[in-house]
N, C-alpha and C positions, 0 to 999 in steps of 0.2 A: 291218217298217215302214221305209221309206226316209226318212232324215233330210235335209232340204233346208235350208241356211242361210237365215235370214230377216234381212236387214240392218236395223239399228236406227238411225233418225235421231236423234242426240243433240243436234242444234243448238238445240232449245228446252227442253232439260232442264238442271236444276241438279244436279250429281252430286258427292257428297262421299264420301271413303273413310271407312267406318264401322269397319272392322276390318282390321288389317294382313294382308298376304299370308301364307299358310301353305301348306305342301305339301298337295296334295289326296290323300286316301287312297282306295285301292281297297277295303280291308278294315280296318275300325276295330279288329277283334279282333287281327289280325296286325300292323297298322301298315304294311302294304304301301303304298308311295307310287305314285300314278298317274303314268304317263309318256306322252308324245306319241309319234307315229310314229317320230320321230328318236331316241327314248330320253331326251329332256330331261324333267326334273321338271316336273309341272304344278302350278301354284299356284292358290289360291282366294282371292279378295279380296271382302269384303262391302262393297257400295256402297249409300249412301242416295240414292235418285233422287227428285227432286221435279219435277213437271210444271208447266205454266203455271197450272193451277187449284189449285195448292198441295197436290195429292195426293202422298203419299209412299209409297215402298215400298223395303224392303230386298231387294237382289238380290245373289246370289253369282255372280261372274264368274270363269271359268277363264282362265288366262293362262300363258304361258311366254315368256321367262324371268321370274324374280321381279322385279316392278316396284319402282322406287325411289320409293315414295310412303308417306305416313304417315297414320294416322287423323286425321280432321279436315281434311285437305287437299282442296281442290276439284280434281277431275280431269276429264280428257277421255278417254273410251275411244276408241281408234283401231280401226277395223274391227270394231265390236261387232256380233255376230250372235246370233240366238236359234235354238234347235233344239227342236222339239216332241218329247217323249219319251212313251212309253207302256209300262207294266208291269202286265199284268193289267187291273184296273179302275181303275188310277191313271194319271194323265198330268200333264204339266207342261211348262215351258219351261226349258231350260238355256241359259246364256249363255257366250260365249267372245269375247275381244278379242285383237287382235294386240298391242296395248300399251296402257298407261295413262300419260298424260302429265299432269304438274301443269298446271292450267288457266292459271296465270299465265305459265308458260314457253311454253305452246302459243300463247297470244294474242300474246306478245311476238314469237315466231317468225313468226307470220302477219302482223304489222304491218310487217315489214321489207320 
């Protein structure tokens, strides 16, 4: 199955860091850390995403390098994309972002 990145429009979403970044594991038993194509450590951040109808979902987002954000902080994912995956009879969507910026800093930079 070929994976095609699906861009996610975050402009109408309220997004909060629910769990701090931690290295993403390839194998939980061995503790092997996942790396990107360039050999950089991949991190996983859990975000709480709320839409305009107040529906909420916890989403894990892969990112590199480690973002400078804390749990409870409102964030803006930059370059967020989803990838559909399938393993046997299971499937889902995994997410990756280019970066995660604190929402307050992102708005201030945009206002200039």
